[in-house]
C-alpha positions in Angstrom: 98.7 111.7 101.2 99.5 108.3 100.1 95.7 108.1 98.4 97.2 111.6 97.0 100.3 110.6 96.0 99.2 107.7 93.8 96.5 110.4 92.0 99.4 112.2 91.0 100.8 109.3 90.2 98.6 108.1 87.7 97.9 104.5 89.6 94.0 105.8 90.8 92.1 108.2 90.2 90.3 110.2 93.1 86.8 107.6 93.5 88.8 105.5 94.5 90.4 107.4 97.1 87.1 108.6 98.2 85.6 105.3 98.2 89.3 103.6 99.5 89.7 105.9 102.5 85.4 105.7 103.6 86.0 102.0 103.5 88.2 102.1 105.8 86.9 104.3 107.7 84.3 102.0 108.4 86.8 98.9 109.4 88.3 100.8 111.7 84.8 102.0 113.6 83.8 98.0 113.1 87.6 97.1 115.0 88.3 99.7 116.9 86.2 99.4 120.2 87.5 95.6 119.6 90.9 95.6 120.0 90.5 98.6 122.4 89.1 96.0 124.5 91.7 94.2 124.7 94.0 96.6 125.6 92.1 97.2 128.4 91.6 93.5 129.6 87.8 94.1 129.3 88.1 91.5 126.2 86.1 88.1 127.3 87.5 85.4 127.6 
């Protein structure tokens, strides 16, 4: 929703929104398993 509001407000274009969402998903897919391991106590010490 934040991306759409920035498009409608004239701050970004749709292509920027799509690229930003794609990058955010890639970062989350890379980091989440590592972060989850810390919360579950399975992270290396």
